[in-house]
Phi, psi and omega in degrees: 000126182279139177263147179247132177247138183236133173272119178257148177222139180189198185229141174295156181277052182283124180286150174275079181248170178299320179299313180293325179295325181284330181213073187298318183291316179296319180295317180297317181290315185294324184265000185304308182292320181295321185285346182293333186245010178215156181264182179235164173297177183280059173253157180294136179237169177297328176298316178297312181297318178301317179295319179295311182292326178292319179296323184270320188238350182056050184298307182294318177300318178293321176301313181297316180298320181288325186247018187301322181295316180292320177296315178298320177300315179299314184288317183297317178302314182290324177297317178299316178300317182294319180295315178297317179296327181291339179287335182250336182259164178262007177280137179298140181303315182300313180296316181297320181293313181300316178294315182291339182281351182303318178294324179288322179291329174296325177291325175295318177303316180296320176300319180296315180297321177295322177303316177288315182298325180275004177057039182290340178292333180298328178280343181274321181241159175259084184235069184296329182294332180290336184249011185294338178264009180080007179274154177283143179292142172068014179251332182003276184271339182093348183291314178302313180299312184289336185271356180292136176218147172236153180203166180252135173237145177247000000 
C-alpha cells in the first residue's frame, strides 16, 4: 500500500496586537506551542490575513508556482534519504520522513519569507497601489511574514 505525503502551508494564529507588531518573528515563535490548544478573542490574526490575501491575491499559490523546482528538490532529496534509511533501519519510512522533513520545511519557510522580502509578488500581480510608498507588498507589519509555516502530513 502506497503512502501519500502532503506538504501543507499556512499561518500560525498570531494576533495582530501591539506586542506582535513590535516583534513579529519573536511573537510568532514564542506563542506557536501555546496557540495550538487555545483560541483567541475576535481580533485579526495572521491566519485570517492569510486567508484574505490568498483569496484575493493567491500569495502562497504564487509562491509555490514560482519556487516549485526548489521545493521539489528539497523534498526529493530528503525522500531519497528516508527510503535508503528505511532499508537499513527498523524505523518506519513514513515516521522517519515526517521527522526528517522538519529541517526541509524550515527551508521552505525561509524561501517564502525571501519571496516576500524580494517583493516577487509584484511581478505576479499588477498591484501598483500596494507599492506606491516604496514598501514591499505583503510585508507591512511582518506578522503575516513571520507566521508562515510549512509541514509534512502523511
